[in-house]
KOLMI-563178 format. One record per residue (C-alpha): residue in one letter; x negated, y negated, z negated. Coordinates in steps of 0.5 Angstrom, whole numbers, padded with zeros to 4 digits, always signed. Layout:
! residues N
AXYZ
...
This chain:
! residues 440
M+0143-0199-0046
L+0150-0197-0044
R+0153-0190-0045
D+0159-0187-0041
S+0160-0183-0048
D+0161-0190-0051
P+0168-0193-0053
P+0170-0199-0049
H+0170-0204-0054
R+0162-0201-0056
Q+0161-0202-0048
V+0164-0209-0048
E+0159-0211-0055
K+0153-0208-0051
L+0155-0212-0045
R+0156-0218-0049
R+0149-0218-0052
I+0145-0216-0045
T+0149-0222-0042
D+0146-0227-0048
V+0139-0224-0047
L+0139-0225-0040
I+0142-0232-0041
D+0137-0234-0046
R+0131-0232-0041
I+0134-0236-0036
D+0134-0242-0040
R+0127-0241-0042
L+0125-0240-0035
E+0129-0247-0033
E+0125-0250-0039
T+0118-0248-0037
R+0120-0250-0029
G+0122-0257-0032
S+0116-0258-0036
A+0111-0256-0030
W+0115-0260-0026
S+0114-0266-0031
M+0107-0265-0031
F+0106-0265-0023
Q+0110-0271-0023
A+0105-0274-0028
A+0099-0272-0025
V+0101-0275-0018
A+0103-0281-0022
L+0096-0281-0025
E+0093-0280-0019
Q+0096-0286-0016
E+0094-0290-0022
V+0087-0288-0021
L+0087-0290-0013
A+0089-0296-0015
R+0084-0298-0020
T+0079-0295-0016
R+0081-0300-0010
Q+0081-0306-0016
L+0074-0304-0018
E+0071-0303-0011
Q+0074-0310-0010
A+0071-0313-0016
M+0064-0310-0014
A+0065-0313-0007
D+0067-0320-0010
L+0061-0319-0015
S+0056-0317-0009
Q+0059-0324-0006
R+0057-0328-0012
N+0050-0325-0013
R+0049-0327-0005
E+0051-0334-0007
L+0047-0334-0013
A+0041-0332-0009
V+0042-0337-0004
A+0043-0342-0009
R+0037-0340-0013
A+0033-0340-0007
A+0036-0347-0005
A+0034-0350-0012
E+0027-0347-0012
E+0026-0350-0005
A+0028-0356-0007
N+0023-0356-0013
R+0018-0354-0009
S+0020-0360-0004
K+0020-0365-0010
T+0013-0362-0012
R+0010-0363-0005
F+0013-0370-0005
L+0010-0372-0012
R+0003-0369-0009
A+0003-0373-0003
A+0006-0379-0006
S+0001-0379-0012
H-0005-0382-0008
D-0001-0387-0005
L+0002-0389-0011
V-0004-0389-0015
Q-0009-0392-0010
P-0007-0399-0011
L-0006-0398-0019
S-0013-0396-0019
A-0016-0402-0015
A-0012-0406-0020
R-0015-0403-0026
L-0022-0404-0023
F-0020-0412-0022
L-0017-0413-0028
S-0023-0409-0032
A-0028-0414-0028
L-0023-0420-0030
T-0024-0419-0037
D-0032-0420-0036
T-0031-0427-0034
P-0030-0433-0039
M-0023-0434-0040
D-0019-0439-0045
E-0014-0436-0050
Q-0008-0436-0045
Q-0011-0433-0040
K-0014-0427-0045
E-0007-0426-0047
L-0004-0425-0040
T-0010-0421-0039
E-0008-0416-0045
R-0001-0416-0043
L-0003-0414-0036
S-0007-0409-0038
G-0002-0406-0043
A+0003-0406-0037
F-0002-0402-0033
E-0003-0397-0038
S+0005-0396-0039
V+0005-0395-0031
E-0001-0390-0031
Q+0002-0386-0037
L+0009-0385-0034
M+0006-0383-0027
H+0001-0378-0031
A+0007-0376-0035
V+0011-0375-0029
L+0006-0371-0025
D+0004-0367-0031
I+0011-0364-0032
S+0012-0363-0024
R+0005-0359-0024
L+0007-0355-0030
D+0014-0354-0028
S+0011-0351-0021
Q+0010-0343-0021
R+0004-0344-0017
I+0000-0348-0022
E-0007-0345-0023
F-0011-0346-0029
H-0019-0347-0030
R-0021-0344-0036
Q-0028-0345-0038
P-0032-0347-0045
V-0029-0353-0048
P-0034-0357-0053
L-0029-0360-0058
G-0034-0365-0060
E-0035-0368-0053
L-0027-0368-0053
F-0027-0371-0060
R-0032-0377-0057
R-0028-0378-0051
L-0021-0379-0055
A-0025-0383-0060
A-0027-0388-0055
E-0020-0388-0051
F-0016-0389-0058
A-0020-0393-0062
P-0018-0400-0059
L-0010-0398-0060
A-0011-0395-0067
E-0015-0402-0069
A-0010-0406-0066
K-0005-0403-0071
G-0010-0403-0077
L-0010-0396-0077
R-0016-0391-0079
L-0017-0386-0073
S-0022-0381-0075
F-0025-0375-0072
A-0028-0369-0076
P-0035-0367-0073
T-0035-0360-0070
D-0039-0356-0066
A-0033-0351-0064
V-0033-0349-0057
V-0026-0346-0054
E-0023-0343-0048
S-0018-0347-0044
D-0017-0351-0038
P-0021-0358-0040
V-0016-0362-0036
F-0010-0360-0039
L-0013-0359-0046
R-0015-0366-0046
R-0008-0368-0044
I-0005-0364-0050
A-0010-0368-0055
Q-0009-0374-0052
N-0001-0374-0052
L-0002-0371-0060
V-0006-0377-0062
S-0002-0382-0058
N+0004-0380-0061
A+0001-0380-0068
I-0002-0387-0067
K+0005-0389-0064
Y+0009-0387-0071
T+0004-0389-0076
N+0005-0396-0079
R+0000-0395-0084
G-0006-0391-0086
G-0009-0387-0081
V-0010-0381-0076
V-0015-0375-0077
V-0017-0370-0072
G-0021-0364-0073
V-0021-0357-0072
R-0020-0351-0077
R-0023-0344-0076
R-0019-0338-0077
G-0022-0332-0075
A-0022-0332-0067
T-0018-0338-0067
G-0020-0345-0068
W-0014-0350-0070
L-0014-0356-0067
S-0010-0361-0072
V-0008-0368-0071
Y-0005-0371-0078
D-0002-0377-0079
S+0001-0381-0085
G+0007-0384-0081
V+0014-0384-0082
G+0015-0376-0081
I+0020-0372-0077
P+0026-0370-0080
A+0028-0362-0080
V+0034-0363-0075
D+0029-0367-0070
R+0024-0362-0070
N+0026-0358-0064
R+0029-0363-0060
I+0023-0368-0060
F+0020-0363-0055
D+0025-0364-0050
E+0024-0370-0045
F+0026-0377-0046
Q+0027-0375-0054
R+0024-0381-0059
L+0025-0382-0066
G+0027-0388-0069
N+0021-0393-0068
D+0021-0399-0073
N+0015-0402-0070
G+0018-0403-0063
T+0012-0399-0060
P+0014-0397-0053
G+0015-0390-0051
M+0018-0385-0046
G+0019-0379-0050
L+0015-0375-0045
G+0009-0373-0049
L+0011-0368-0053
S+0015-0364-0047
I+0008-0364-0044
V+0005-0361-0050
R+0010-0356-0050
R+0010-0354-0043
A+0002-0354-0043
C+0001-0350-0049
N+0006-0345-0047
K+0003-0344-0040
L-0004-0343-0043
G-0002-0339-0048
H-0004-0343-0054
P+0001-0343-0060
I+0003-0350-0063
S+0006-0351-0070
L+0009-0357-0073
S+0010-0359-0081
S+0012-0365-0083
E+0015-0369-0089
A+0019-0375-0089
M+0015-0381-0090
R+0009-0377-0092
G+0006-0376-0085
T+0006-0370-0080
L+0001-0365-0078
F+0001-0362-0071
R-0003-0356-0070
V-0005-0352-0063
G-0009-0345-0063
L-0015-0344-0059
P-0019-0338-0058
L-0026-0340-0060
I-0032-0338-0056
D-0039-0337-0059
G-0046-0339-0056
S-0049-0346-0056
H-0047-0351-0050
E-0051-0357-0047
H-0050-0363-0051
H-0049-0369-0046
P-0051-0376-0048
K-0047-0381-0050
A-0046-0387-0046
S-0047-0391-0052
D-0053-0387-0053
A-0056-0389-0047
S-0060-0395-0046
S-0058-0400-0041
H-0063-0399-0036
V-0061-0392-0035
L-0056-0395-0029
R-0059-0402-0028
G-0062-0402-0021
R-0060-0395-0019
V-0057-0394-0012
A-0050-0392-0012
L-0047-0390-0005
V-0040-0391-0005
I-0035-0387+0000
E-0028-0390+0000
N-0023-0392+0006
D-0019-0397+0002
H-0021-0404+0002
G-0018-0406-0005
M-0022-0400-0008
R-0028-0401-0005
R-0028-0408-0007
G-0027-0406-0014
Y-0032-0401-0014
E-0037-0407-0012
M-0035-0411-0018
I-0036-0406-0023
L-0042-0402-0021
A-0046-0408-0019
E-0043-0414-0023
R-0042-0410-0030
L-0047-0404-0029
G-0052-0407-0026
M-0053-0402-0020
V-0054-0403-0013
A-0047-0401-0009
R-0047-0399-0002
V-0040-0399+0000
T-0038-0395+0006
G-0031-0392+0009
G-0033-0385+0011
T-0038-0380+0013
A-0041-0382+0019
E-0042-0389+0016
A-0045-0386+0010
L-0050-0383+0014
A-0052-0389+0017
T-0052-0393+0011
M-0057-0388+0007
G-0062-0388+0013
E-0068-0384+0010
E-0068-0387+0003
P-0063-0382-0001
P-0058-0386-0006
D-0059-0384-0014
I-0052-0382-0014
I-0046-0381-0009
L-0039-0383-0011
A-0034-0381-0006
D-0026-0381-0006
Y-0023-0374-0004
N-0018-0377+0002
L-0022-0381+0007
E-0019-0382+0014
G-0017-0376+0019
D-0020-0370+0017
D-0026-0373+0013
T-0026-0371+0006
G-0031-0374+0000
L-0033-0366-0001
A-0035-0366+0007
S-0039-0373+0006
I-0043-0370+0000
L-0045-0364+0004
A-0047-0368+0010
L-0051-0373+0005
R-0054-0368+0001
D-0056-0364+0008
A-0059-0370+0011
A-0063-0372+0004
G-0066-0365+0003
R-0064-0364-0004
N-0057-0364-0008
V-0056-0371-0010
P-0052-0372-0016
A-0045-0374-0014
V-0038-0375-0017
V-0031-0374-0013
V-0025-0379-0014
T-0018-0376-0013
A-0011-0378-0014
H-0009-0371-0012
R-0008-0366-0018
D-0009-0360-0013
P-0013-0354-0017
E-0016-0352-0010
I-0020-0359-0010
A-0022-0358-0017
R-0024-0351-0015
R-0028-0353-0009
C-0032-0359-0014
A-0033-0354-0019
A-0037-0349-0014
M-0041-0355-0012
G-0043-0357-0019
V-0039-0364-0017
P-0035-0367-0023
L-0028-0369-0021
L-0025-0376-0024
E-0018-0377-0023
K-0015-0384-0021
P-0013-0389-0024
V-0021-0390-0025
R-0023-0392-0032
P-0029-0396-0032
A-0031-0394-0038
E-0030-0386-0036
L-0034-0388-0030
S-0040-0391-0033
E-0040-0385-0038
I-0040-0380-0032
L-0046-0384-0028
V-0050-0384-0035
R-0049-0377-0036
L-0051-0375-0029
L-0057-0380-0028
S-0060-0379-0035
């Protein structure tokens, strides 16, 4: 500090030092203020950036919400289109299948008449054409049903021995025509599944095996593994290359077929859809030129089940002379039933068009069996006819309902009444089998 007693040069020296200290302090204060200002400016800039990014994020979220709304509208439109397709196919199936079913009955009656070789060839070609159309219609309708979110399955005990017997009768002519051995291993296994779709699964697997087998044969059986019965279809055919084992389950996919057998490429697609819906695992193993093995896992059920007599085991007099009351509003189908029931099976066919006419025809003498189409004129149905006829007869007359509609509600109502349901197109062999079973 300055003292009055200091000489002038000493005071000047001290003043210089004090001045340097003050200048240094002022410089530091200026630096500090500059740093704070820079931080303030940086904070303001960051806040502006945050606001800009927030506005961009809000715009992006608004755009995403709009896209989600558009996607929801598009999805709803697609679902409605799918429902409309399903409704159309369900509604159109009756009109599509009705003439085909009548034609099949007429063609079956025609084969029982004397024919020369050319007529036999034409009949066989017509039968093959009808078979192809029927397979295509069944495939399209099955895929439509399996793609529907409202499909219902009717799980119940299914005796595999009975299923094998029906498949053997259905596919024996096809295998024989190709010179193949078709074998079904005897079994008393009973599984839980939807009987209609399980039969579709087995039909497609057996048909596919025969189609792609040129020599040898096809073996169908079931292997028990714990609580699961594995439905197995083995063929000695061309095999499936590893690169094709996934795509063969897609629609309209076919492997090279040297023998030129026609196919639509829909069978295995139906198998996969039905197995997925029913929860049945499916596996495939194959070796090129050594054959293929398809297996479907089915839950086994313990217990004995009633054995239904085979149509071939029943004597011819089981149906001969028995009275069948037919209720069918389509004239072509009515004539077809008359020819099959009366001329082939030897039954007495009383053909009517609705409930009122059936009641008048029956009079006081009930028929041995009722064969009713589900869709009749107006609000009349085959189930209503059966109820009315049973009430008038005072007993549960055996009955069969025939329908072109694959409606779970119809199947449920038939099951509640204990009435077998037969899908169109009607196969004469299947019809006679049901009649024998009900009348034996």
